[in-house]
C-alpha positions in Angstrom: 44.7 -66.2 46.6 41.5 -66.8 48.0 38.8 -68.4 46.1 37.2 -64.7 46.4 37.9 -61.7 47.9 35.3 -60.4 50.1 34.9 -56.5 50.3 33.3 -54.4 52.4 32.0 -50.8 51.8 29.0 -49.0 53.2 25.7 -49.2 51.1 25.8 -45.5 50.2 25.0 -44.9 46.6 28.5 -43.2 46.3 30.1 -46.0 48.3 29.2 -48.4 45.6 30.5 -46.3 43.2 33.6 -46.3 45.0 34.0 -49.9 45.5 33.2 -51.0 41.9 36.1 -48.2 40.9 38.8 -50.4 43.5 37.8 -53.7 42.0 37.7 -52.1 38.2 41.4 -51.1 38.8 42.5 -54.5 40.8 41.2 -56.6 38.2 43.3 -55.1 35.2 46.1 -55.7 37.6 44.9 -59.1 38.4 42.4 -60.4 35.5 41.9 -63.6 36.9 40.4 -62.3 40.2 36.9 -63.3 42.0 35.3 -60.7 44.6 32.0 -60.3 46.6 31.1 -57.2 47.8 29.6 -57.3 51.3 27.3 -53.7 52.1 27.7 -52.8 55.6 25.3 -49.9 57.5 27.9 -47.9 59.4 27.4 -45.6 62.3 27.2 -43.0 60.2 25.0 -44.1 57.9 22.7 -44.7 61.2 23.1 -41.6 62.6 22.0 -38.8 60.6 21.5 -36.3 63.1 24.6 -35.6 64.7 27.2 -33.2 63.2 30.1 -34.2 61.6 32.1 -31.7 63.3 32.2 -33.5 65.9 33.0 -36.7 65.0 36.3 -35.5 62.0 38.6 -37.9 62.5 36.4 -40.6 64.5 35.8 -43.8 63.3 32.1 -42.1 62.7 31.9 -43.8 59.5 34.6 -46.9 59.6 34.0 -49.0 62.8 31.5 -51.4 61.5 33.6 -52.4 58.7 36.9 -52.1 61.1 34.9 -54.7 63.1 34.4 -56.9 60.2 37.9 -56.8 59.0 38.9 -58.0 62.3 36.4 -60.3 63.0 37.2 -61.8 59.1 33.9 -61.5 58.1 35.6 -59.4 55.3 39.2 -59.8 53.6 39.2 -55.8 53.0 37.6 -52.7 53.2 37.1 -49.5 50.5 36.4 -46.1 51.9 36.5 -42.3 51.3 40.5 -41.6 52.2 39.4 -38.5 53.8 36.6 -40.8 56.3 39.6 -42.9 58.1 39.9 -42.1 61.4 43.1 -40.5 62.8 44.0 -43.5 64.4 43.9 -46.5 62.5 42.7 -49.9 64.9 45.0 -52.3 66.1 45.5 -54.9 63.2 44.5 -53.2 60.6 46.6 -51.7 58.2 45.9 -49.2 54.8 46.8 -51.2 51.7 46.7 -48.0 49.3 45.5 -44.6 48.8 44.9 -43.5 45.3 45.5 -40.8 43.5 42.8 -38.0 43.5 40.0 -37.4 41.1 39.0 -34.2 41.9 39.9 -32.4 44.9 38.0 -29.2 44.8 35.0 -28.1 47.2 32.3 -27.2 44.7 28.9 -25.2 45.2 25.9 -26.0 44.0 23.2 -23.0 44.1 20.2 -22.3 43.3 20.0 -20.2 39.8 23.6 -21.7 39.7 25.2 -18.6 41.4 28.5 -18.3 42.1 30.0 -18.1 46.1 30.4 -14.3 45.4 27.1 -13.9 43.6 24.8 -15.3 46.4 22.7 -12.5 48.0 23.6 -11.3 51.4 22.9 -13.8 54.4 22.4 -16.8 52.2 21.8 -19.8 53.5 24.4 -22.3 52.5 24.3 -25.8 53.8 27.7 -27.8 54.8 28.6 -30.2 56.9 32.4 -30.3 57.6 34.0 -28.0 60.6 36.7 -27.0 57.9 34.2 -25.9 55.5 32.3 -23.9 57.7 34.9 -21.9 59.3 37.0 -21.4 55.7 33.2 -20.4 54.5 32.5 -17.6 58.0 35.9 -16.4 57.3 35.4 -15.4 53.3 32.0 -14.2 53.8 30.6 -13.7 57.7 27.0 -12.6 56.2 26.3 -16.3 55.1 24.4 -18.5 57.3 26.1 -21.8 57.6 23.7 -24.5 58.0 24.5 -28.3 59.0 23.4 -30.9 56.9 23.9 -34.6 56.3 22.9 -37.2 54.5 23.6 -38.7 51.1 24.9 -37.0 48.0 21.4 -37.1 46.7 19.6 -36.5 50.0 21.9 -33.1 50.3 20.9 -32.1 46.7 17.1 -32.7 47.8 17.4 -30.4 50.9 18.7 -27.5 48.8 14.9 -27.3 47.8 13.4 -28.8 50.9 15.2 -27.1 53.7 15.2 -23.5 52.2 18.4 -23.0 51.1 20.4 -20.8 48.5 23.2 -23.3 47.9 25.2 -26.2 49.4 29.5 -26.7 49.6 30.1 -30.5 49.0 33.2 -32.6 47.7 33.5 -32.6 43.8 34.7 -36.1 43.7 31.5 -37.3 44.7 28.9 -35.4 42.1 31.2 -36.5 39.3 31.3 -40.0 40.5 27.6 -40.4 40.4 27.4 -38.4 37.2 26.4 -35.3 38.5 29.2 -32.5 37.7 26.6 -30.4 35.6 24.6 -29.9 39.0 28.2 -28.1 40.4 28.1 -24.2 40.2 31.3 -23.4 40.8 34.5 -25.0 41.7 35.6 -23.0 44.6 39.6 -22.0 44.7 41.5 -23.3 47.5 42.2 -19.8 48.9 38.8 -19.4 49.8 38.1 -23.0 50.7 41.2 -25.3 51.3 40.4 -29.1 50.7 41.0 -32.1 53.1 44.2 -33.4 51.8 42.9 -36.8 51.1 40.0 -35.3 49.5 38.8 -37.8 46.0 41.1 -40.5 47.0 40.3 -43.7 47.6 41.3 -45.9 50.8 41.5 -50.3 50.9 42.3 -51.4 54.2 43.2 -54.9 55.0 44.0 -57.2 58.1 47.8 -56.6 59.5 48.5 -60.3 58.7 47.4 -60.5 55.2 50.9 -60.3 53.4 49.1 -61.7 50.1 46.1 -58.6 50.1 48.5 -55.8 51.1 50.9 -56.6 48.4 48.1 -56.9 45.5 46.6 -54.0 46.6 49.6 -51.8 47.4 50.1 -51.6 43.4 46.9 -49.2 43.6 48.4 -47.1 46.2 49.1 -43.5 44.6 47.8 -44.5 41.7 45.3 -42.6 39.4 42.4 -45.4 38.9 39.8 -43.5 37.3 38.7 -40.8 35.4 35.8 -38.9 35.2 34.2 -36.5 33.0 34.2 -33.4 35.7 32.7 -30.9 33.6 35.9 -28.7 33.0 37.2 -27.7 29.6 40.0 -30.2 28.7 43.3 -29.3 28.3 45.2 -30.6 24.9 46.3 -33.3 24.8 50.4 -33.2 25.0 52.3 -34.5 22.1 55.1 -36.3 22.0 58.2 -35.4 19.3 57.5 -37.8 16.3 54.2 -38.7 16.9 51.3 -38.0 14.6 49.1 -35.6 16.6 45.8 -36.8 18.3 42.7 -36.6 16.9 40.3 -33.6 17.9 36.7 -34.6 18.5 34.3 -32.0 19.2 31.2 -33.8 21.9 27.9 -31.8 21.4 26.5 -33.8 24.5 26.8 -32.5 28.3 29.5 -35.3 29.2 32.7 -36.2 27.4 33.1 -39.3 29.9 32.4 -42.2 27.3 35.1 -40.8 24.5 37.9 -40.3 26.6 40.5 -42.5 24.6 39.5 -41.4 21.3 41.8 -38.6 21.1 41.7 -35.1 22.0 37.9 -34.3 23.4 36.8 -30.8 22.8 34.0 -30.5 25.1 30.9 -27.8 22.9 27.9 -28.9 24.9 24.8 -27.8 22.6 22.0 -29.1 25.3 21.7 -28.5 29.1 19.7 -30.0 31.7 17.5 -28.2 33.9 14.7 -29.4 36.0 11.2 -28.7 34.9 10.0 -25.2 36.8 6.2 -26.9 38.0 5.6 -29.7 39.7 2.1 -30.3 39.8 2.3 -32.8 37.5 4.9 -34.9 38.9 3.5 -34.4 42.6 0.4 -36.0 41.4 1.7 -38.7 39.8 4.3 -39.7 43.0 1.2 -39.4 45.3 -0.2 -41.9 43.1 3.0 -44.3 42.2 1.1 -47.6 43.8 -1.5 -47.3 40.9 1.7 -48.5 38.5 2.7 -51.8 37.2 5.7 -50.4 35.6 8.2 -47.6 35.6 9.9 -47.0 32.9 13.4 -44.4 32.7 14.4 -43.5 29.1 18.0 -41.5 30.9 19.4 -41.3 33.2 18.2 -37.4 33.9 14.8 -38.8 34.1 16.0 -41.2 36.6 18.2 -38.3 38.8 15.4 -35.9 38.5 11.7 -38.0 39.6 14.1 -39.5 42.4 15.5 -36.6 43.7 11.4 -34.9 43.6 10.3 -38.3 45.0 12.8 -38.2 47.5 11.2 -34.5 48.3 7.5 -35.9 48.6 7.7 -39.3 50.2 9.6 -40.6 53.1 10.1 -43.9 50.9 10.3 -45.7 47.7 9.1 -49.2 49.2 6.4 -49.2 46.4 8.9 -50.0 43.6 9.5 -53.4 45.4 6.1 -54.1 43.5 7.3 -52.8 40.3 9.2 -53.5 37.3 11.1 -50.9 36.6 12.7 -50.9 32.9 16.3 -49.1 31.8 16.5 -48.2 28.6 20.5 -49.1 28.8 23.5 -49.9 31.0 24.1 -46.4 32.1 20.5 -45.5 32.8 20.1 -48.9 35.4 23.6 -47.7 36.9 22.3 -44.5 37.6 18.7 -46.3 38.9 21.0 -48.5 41.3 22.9 -45.4 42.9 19.5 -45.0 44.3 19.3 -48.6 45.2 17.4 -49.9 42.7 17.5 -53.1 40.5 16.7 -52.6 36.5 14.2 -55.2 36.4 14.8 -55.2 32.2 17.4 -53.7 30.2 17.3 -53.9 26.2 19.6 -55.1 24.2 19.1 -52.7 21.6 19.1 -49.2 23.5 16.2 -47.5 22.1 12.8 -47.3 22.1 12.2 -49.3 19.4 14.6 -51.6 21.5 12.4 -51.7 24.9 9.1 -52.4 22.7 10.8 -55.3 20.9 12.0 -56.5 24.3 8.6 -56.3 25.3 7.1 -58.1 22.2 6.1 -61.4 23.8 4.6 -60.0 27.2 1.0 -59.5 27.5 0.7 -55.5 27.9 -2.8 -55.1 27.9 -4.4 -53.2 30.9 -0.6 -52.8 32.6 0.0 -49.3 33.8 3.1 -47.8 32.8 4.7 -44.6 34.0 7.6 -42.8 32.3 9.7 -39.8 33.8 11.0 -38.2 30.8 12.3 -35.1 29.1 10.3 -32.2 27.6 11.8 -33.2 23.8 10.7 -36.6 24.5 9.1 -38.3 21.1 5.7 -40.1 21.3 7.1 -43.5 19.6 7.4 -45.3 23.1 4.3 -44.7 24.7 2.2 -45.3 21.0 3.6 -48.4 20.5 2.5 -49.5 24.4 -0.5 -47.8 23.7 -1.4 -50.0 20.5 -0.4 -52.9 22.5 -3.3 -51.9 25.1 -1.3 -50.8 28.0 -2.0 -48.0 29.8 0.6 -45.5 30.1 1.6 -41.8 31.5 4.6 -39.9 30.3 5.7 -37.0 33.2 8.0 -34.4 31.8 10.4 -34.6 34.8 13.8 -32.4 33.3 14.3 -29.7 30.6 16.6 -30.0 27.5 17.6 -26.6 26.6 19.6 -24.8 24.5 23.4 -23.7 25.5 24.5 -20.4 24.6 28.4 -21.1 23.5 30.6 -19.7 21.8 31.5 -21.0 18.3 34.5 -23.1 18.1 37.0 -22.7 14.9 35.9 -25.9 12.8 38.8 -26.2 10.8 40.6 -27.6 14.0 38.4 -30.5 14.6 38.2 -33.7 12.9 35.3 -35.3 14.2 32.1 -34.3 15.5 29.9 -36.4 18.1 26.2 -36.6 18.3 24.7 -37.5 21.1 20.9 -36.9 20.5 18.4 -35.3 17.8 18.6 -32.1 20.2 22.6 -31.4 20.0 22.0 -32.2 15.9 19.3 -29.8 15.4 21.1 -27.0 17.8 24.4 -27.4 15.8 22.9 -27.1 12.6 21.4 -24.0 14.2 24.5 -22.3 15.3 26.9 -23.5 12.5 25.3 -23.5 8.9 28.2 -24.8 6.9 30.3 -27.5 8.3 33.8 -28.9 6.2 33.2 -31.7 4.2 36.4 -33.6 5.7 35.2 -33.6 9.2 33.7 -36.9 10.1 30.1 -37.4 11.5 29.4 -39.9 14.8 26.2 -40.6 15.6 24.8 -42.0 19.3 22.1 -44.6 17.9 20.1 -44.8 15.2 17.5 -41.9 15.6 20.7 -39.4 15.5 21.8 -40.4 12.8 18.5 -40.3 11.2 18.5 -36.7 12.3 22.2 -35.9 10.3 20.6 -37.1 7.5 17.8 -34.7 7.4 20.5 -32.1 7.2 22.4 -34.5 4.7 25.5 -35.9 6.3 26.1 -39.5 7.1 27.3 -40.8 10.1 29.0 -43.6 12.0 26.9 -44.8 14.4 28.2 -45.8 18.4 26.1 -48.3 20.1 23.7 -46.0 22.0 25.4 -47.3 25.4 
């Protein structure tokens, strides 16, 4: 085997997540393998004006990677399977096509409206000719608008280009952790997706028997699972086996809890954008004055960058800043937008950040902290006591959900992801059976549970 396999990919945030998905699966079947990611801009990344409908079936998104593969600058390339050209270039073969993550097309809309609920003559943005034709067949009144760009750029265009909704592949959103933005999974009788939607493909040189054999082990396999926002199905129970524990998860996502048992998703909070952008916009205009940006959740990263991309053409100002992420998930979300966290604490909490900065002089340093409407002041006060200048700006709202009560007699464990989920849960459920075990993400959530007389096992923040 080669000393390190050079893996080619596009540079977009989604492409980088996809290549990590492939590499994660690869290392399970070949644990000692070494890889090196080589990211390239393709014609499709550079040309943001040509409609996708004019390029479907061509090498619009693969040409530069194909050239690098044939010229032996890379050893393999990872693609969204639906981006493959109809004719694979000479000397290149498809070594694997994975099982799709989520094949549906979805609607992301203002007001969380479904496709049938959109107003007459609503403006709907999408890219492919397939989607445009099927949308017109279902709703002839809609004004279909061609949009291009990365997932996040398209979400921004929902706000900046006067659109009522966009139609996009579910797989891209769930891979980027943006599943909560989905307003509706559109039925396949209305929008029949591309047959390879949600699947990944790996191409290699035709003469590379070693890599062909290696990647063929991923062919047709489900290599990753994502929380797509849909209610899970009950776990299958084999004869003679003990039933899986039923675990009720109160946060916005269940992905990290897969494998613990049968998951019952019962979100006690929902994440919403702010309604007044004046303070965010003011801070964005004066970004150059800050020395440090501090992100305390992935939602803060997502909502701040979405607004930033609307108001500024570039985020190059971050090259001169320190970027602090509260934990690995937040750091990964920052990487989706093309930026690397300068510092990540071992203890993924406000206290962990303050401890990490204990030996660093902060007097006179200027911090900007995008956060939720329910954030505590511990971090801000701790930094100010050290002489730092701190601006905290609300970039998203943490709101209470309206969900139907669950039958707690059928639940074995409850996972609380934040103090907000604890308070909202106990407001809805006055009595919780003593036999149910409590688990809390982080010590702050554990302390909140103690206010309600409940002891909990702590799960690390990340």
